[in-house]
C-alpha positions, 0 to 999 in steps of 0.5 A, a space after each residue: 442537491 439533496 439526499 434523494 439526488 445523492 441516493 439516485 447518484 449513488 445507485 447509478 454509480 453502484 450499477 456501473 461498478 460492474 462495467 467500469 471494474 474488472 475486480 470482484 467486489 464485496 457489498 460493503 466495498 461496492 457501497 463505499 465505492 459508490 458513495 465516493 464516486 457519486 460524492 467526488 464525481 472522478 471522471 472515471 471510477 479507476 481514478 478512486 481505485 487509484 487514489 485508494 492505493 496511493 492512501 493505503 500505501 502511504 498509510 502503510 508506510 506511515 504506521 510502520 507496517 511496510 517496514 515490518 512486512 518487508 522486514 519479515 519477508 525480505 530483511 530490508 526496511 523501505 528506506 534500504 530499498 529507496 537507498 539500494 543499500 541495507 543498513 549495514 552497508 550504509 554504516 560499513 559494518 559489513 566491510 569487516 571480516 567474520 570471525 572464524 571462532 574455531 581458530 579465533 584463540 589459536 596461535 
């Protein structure tokens, strides 16, 4: 295969994206997806989108961005989500009663 064949496949894949995907893509994304489609030759373009989502998810987990977003929005980490309990619940820190500071030193 040659560069011309790649360009032809890329042009064909680029044109088919409107028919296969129900999302709108900017020019850069369409070019990248068309190139991946031409190079990797998946059964359907949807497979590339699924792979991209998996890769984005994995890199977000690996870099700690998912934990940061979860902690910011939900005050949990991904590990806490997977285990079904918070760090405090895992370590037993939440089983002690809270101190009433107003009555703490009263006898």
